[in-house]
Steps between C-alpha positions, in 0.01 A plus 500: 500500500781742591677408177184579300468838668861569424451410133196719481693795642782434254255477213355840595844657549660390169262704275562807715877468463473440124280808466752713692779376277301571190420854610859573587652355179485653158264297281590672182809635329572872558294730282773765492865406461765771478876472473638804675869587467642765727788746493673347809669164551288215636519474875569866560282696745306672218440164338371340816332797674319633193476247214485168681271649762267627225499155333410334832229755581349467153485123517349507848234768439390339173507145641755391238321653201799732439853360473789744480848361433783734600832500317817678612681749284665358193314167507251606230591860428784737613442694820448839336279375213197379698261770385599446133455127529141544622418747224646269235301202635808301596338439840151550640612739775814654652619634835713812514519862614421830328850611601639316197272692264586857600740549208229383258222710651561732798143460618619181663710704745185590695430136572862393535567722802728805487694730733258733672208269434269331744609231744329161506235595754354790307577340158302184560204712599529711183519181296192329643293793631619806310479379138864392446415145397244620246755748358762226457242272339410770252867546412541128440172476309648751250779249451263206449563363849305446820683577825468301823690671786666224707756685701567829677825511688645668804781758476820382338863535602662803336821310419734219575824676429872446472548866587336718766213721391413793726402791272455619139878517433523125551250437220707696246646247257373206711462181296162383625282203405143626510191532279181694449444864602795504742742413222385812313509725813843389618641558151337830427534665839813339647718395202501137607549221247199266528493160339216247475565128523254214569454413866688173470819683391511761781708310754777414258515854378535636855746233614732554203473880552353549154305775678556702812151438640173320430144534601249219463222474751395480861733393781355149515502462121863597490613283787484156329674655199810551716566860398610579859774243457627657182506867612585661833252791509117494525333834433155589633226625474367399161379840394572401139225231522254563787285219364457304175248300307507163317227373279388198296406613152272297273420563134159660484364232267619234740334675791175539305478122465499446877155426641358801684479325836863400477605852406362621837677223689830561322477874576429407866800266508722779368382749756540243780854436378584871507393541860663175617819578313535844649459387861746222435748759383444721802564210738805354325658839435519557879689173540730578209589849632573356846738248335669769292561723800632210705739394224825634355333759273501874571144631469502863390180710559472792267420830672154653467617793284653269235195273513269798435723625217480157333122503538469848361706412195294186450179706498654753262609224264162331475320833464724593213446168330122531538508856356710383207250217432216753498687728265544205269124439496490229769320653800435171688820508708439854625140417583588190698787674674273784609263244650788319667642813652160629610451175695848525645424863610172393657682220687772730628249770601324258730780269616530670839224262619700187402721306739758318286743355752 
């Protein structure tokens, strides 16, 4: 009798387990499959914190209906050719930063981050609440692309350097690996010699003293790259790059084929990734800076007057570029910059109510 009761219980339990397994397992192949190359090597913090996180979030929120396959720089396309590869249809989507497009179209400088621009706290609010995301999507739509913001970063390190940097004279003639708006500012205003190389080549360039200094990213992004082992000096704060943005771009015709319900879930996965990625940077940057200061490196903090000078020159540079674009019949950059700076001014006018420590 007890055995029969036990069998009955088992018989009732098995269908329940099978139903649970069925609900938790994908029954069909993914409806959306994207190969997504990025501009950074596989395994780097940007690869893991932005692209892999986005792939995982998209798969989870869509219950497996979306499958995103990340590829490190150079596996499918070169690091600095991701946007072109998407436009040409070589891949379904790509992961990179507007910073690499500034020379092609200076409007990207607004989204890349620039000296004198917003920090991550105000910037993420402008993006999601103040119209920034819509502005970027309109820019990409004009290029035949759809933008999914998947990363906003914390403030970067100004430089890992073989020479001390304390003021403007130290930038004169400095051979400096950098990119984006800062490369233009440091050349035009300080007579530095900027050079752009893919992320995977930065360490070797610094170690072999092919440049005097490099900037790449946040403290925790730089730490596993070993830049602090290759150069003695670490220069802060990162006024050159108060924050930055990375995106996944998709050809518009590819995006149009995605079912409407999945579009909403993919957008949600991207936004979730942005917030999770930023808090991850904040936390790990603290740990990295503690390690830097406890190590053999000399951390140089730029004085406030020099920081403000750098910020003023950054704002002057981007205003001049926007005006030149308008004079050439392209008013979009000036319009977006005015909106950006108006939001920044609103934020600064009311920031006395914020506690940020």
